[in-house]
C-alpha beads as a LAMMPS data file, in Angstrom:
LAMMPS data file: protein, C-alpha beads

96 atoms
95 bonds

1 atom types
1 bond types

-500.0 500.0 xlo xhi
-500.0 500.0 ylo yhi
-500.0 500.0 zlo zhi

Masses

1 110.0

Atoms # bond

1 1 1 0.077 -0.024 -0.058
2 1 1 1.388 3.176 -1.015
3 1 1 0.565 6.532 0.698
4 1 1 1.543 9.922 -0.337
5 1 1 1.635 13.133 1.783
6 1 1 0.982 16.497 0.106
7 1 1 1.449 19.922 1.670
8 1 1 -0.370 22.834 0.094
9 1 1 1.099 26.216 0.558
10 1 1 -0.812 29.635 -0.014
11 1 1 1.115 32.521 -1.348
12 1 1 -0.621 35.715 -1.022
13 1 1 -0.721 38.188 -3.848
14 1 1 0.664 41.511 -3.902
15 1 1 -2.775 43.171 -4.040
16 1 1 -3.666 41.201 -1.141
17 1 1 -0.452 42.216 0.725
18 1 1 -1.247 45.833 -0.098
19 1 1 -4.761 45.694 1.048
20 1 1 -3.640 44.108 4.538
21 1 1 -1.082 47.087 4.941
22 1 1 -3.471 49.900 4.052
23 1 1 -6.366 48.697 5.584
24 1 1 -5.610 46.666 8.657
25 1 1 -8.340 44.744 10.528
26 1 1 -8.504 45.376 14.397
27 1 1 -10.792 43.100 16.427
28 1 1 -12.876 44.328 19.366
29 1 1 -11.940 42.479 22.602
30 1 1 -14.937 41.160 24.785
31 1 1 -15.024 43.067 28.073
32 1 1 -13.236 41.372 30.825
33 1 1 -15.327 42.133 33.904
34 1 1 -16.074 39.622 36.843
35 1 1 -19.572 38.382 36.937
36 1 1 -20.325 38.955 33.152
37 1 1 -21.292 35.506 31.692
38 1 1 -22.458 36.313 28.173
39 1 1 -21.739 38.773 25.482
40 1 1 -24.058 40.508 22.720
41 1 1 -22.218 41.462 19.482
42 1 1 -23.767 44.021 17.239
43 1 1 -21.859 44.650 13.771
44 1 1 -23.054 47.771 12.011
45 1 1 -22.196 48.245 8.465
46 1 1 -22.161 51.820 7.070
47 1 1 -22.361 52.517 3.420
48 1 1 -22.019 56.264 2.168
49 1 1 -23.143 57.848 -0.816
50 1 1 -20.854 60.020 -3.010
51 1 1 -22.459 63.176 -1.058
52 1 1 -22.158 61.633 2.407
53 1 1 -18.544 60.846 1.751
54 1 1 -17.896 64.487 0.842
55 1 1 -19.807 65.569 4.108
56 1 1 -17.604 63.031 6.276
57 1 1 -14.380 64.336 4.362
58 1 1 -15.373 67.861 5.575
59 1 1 -16.608 66.954 9.185
60 1 1 -14.557 63.959 9.946
61 1 1 -17.191 62.670 12.076
62 1 1 -19.505 59.745 11.922
63 1 1 -21.961 58.537 14.682
64 1 1 -23.521 55.168 14.848
65 1 1 -25.993 54.526 17.586
66 1 1 -27.449 50.982 18.510
67 1 1 -30.135 50.092 20.849
68 1 1 -31.141 46.772 21.939
69 1 1 -34.329 45.872 23.574
70 1 1 -34.078 43.193 26.272
71 1 1 -36.595 40.847 27.997
72 1 1 -35.006 41.158 31.270
73 1 1 -33.708 44.193 33.177
74 1 1 -30.183 44.973 32.529
75 1 1 -28.154 44.730 35.857
76 1 1 -24.886 45.772 34.304
77 1 1 -23.138 46.181 31.137
78 1 1 -19.770 46.805 29.668
79 1 1 -19.116 47.878 26.043
80 1 1 -16.229 47.822 23.886
81 1 1 -16.027 49.264 20.331
82 1 1 -13.756 48.975 17.203
83 1 1 -13.805 51.012 14.176
84 1 1 -12.100 49.706 10.926
85 1 1 -11.851 51.472 7.647
86 1 1 -12.811 48.596 5.053
87 1 1 -10.857 48.271 1.618
88 1 1 -12.615 48.964 -1.489
89 1 1 -14.766 46.139 -2.784
90 1 1 -12.379 45.481 -5.743
91 1 1 -9.584 44.786 -3.316
92 1 1 -11.522 42.725 -0.817
93 1 1 -12.384 39.157 -2.320
94 1 1 -14.795 38.543 0.399
95 1 1 -16.793 41.513 0.039
96 1 1 -20.413 40.665 -0.859

Bonds

1 1 1 2
2 1 2 3
3 1 3 4
4 1 4 5
5 1 5 6
6 1 6 7
7 1 7 8
8 1 8 9
9 1 9 10
10 1 10 11
11 1 11 12
12 1 12 13
13 1 13 14
14 1 14 15
15 1 15 16
16 1 16 17
17 1 17 18
18 1 18 19
19 1 19 20
20 1 20 21
21 1 21 22
22 1 22 23
23 1 23 24
24 1 24 25
25 1 25 26
26 1 26 27
27 1 27 28
28 1 28 29
29 1 29 30
30 1 30 31
31 1 31 32
32 1 32 33
33 1 33 34
34 1 34 35
35 1 35 36
36 1 36 37
37 1 37 38
38 1 38 39
39 1 39 40
40 1 40 41
41 1 41 42
42 1 42 43
43 1 43 44
44 1 44 45
45 1 45 46
46 1 46 47
47 1 47 48
48 1 48 49
49 1 49 50
50 1 50 51
51 1 51 52
52 1 52 53
53 1 53 54
54 1 54 55
55 1 55 56
56 1 56 57
57 1 57 58
58 1 58 59
59 1 59 60
60 1 60 61
61 1 61 62
62 1 62 63
63 1 63 64
64 1 64 65
65 1 65 66
66 1 66 67
67 1 67 68
68 1 68 69
69 1 69 70
70 1 70 71
71 1 71 72
72 1 72 73
73 1 73 74
74 1 74 75
75 1 75 76
76 1 76 77
77 1 77 78
78 1 78 79
79 1 79 80
80 1 80 81
81 1 81 82
82 1 82 83
83 1 83 84
84 1 84 85
85 1 85 86
86 1 86 87
87 1 87 88
88 1 88 89
89 1 89 90
90 1 90 91
91 1 91 92
92 1 92 93
93 1 93 94
94 1 94 95
95 1 95 96
């Protein structure tokens, strides 16, 4: 019986490496508080029109507000947030 082991290596393209350099992806850590047992993750995707992009260019500010309704009374909460500039769709192969 003959068996062969094969190793496949992935080599990133220059475009992928450029995208990773220009648009680093930072993840938001889960709050580390004693007594907290669970975590609610809300991801907000913001797509701006050309006019909105110009307004952001002038003001430099964006506000995203998220409200979550709960069945139970919230005893305590801790929130972490992260902001990431995503690459253009043509640079991101995983973009929908």
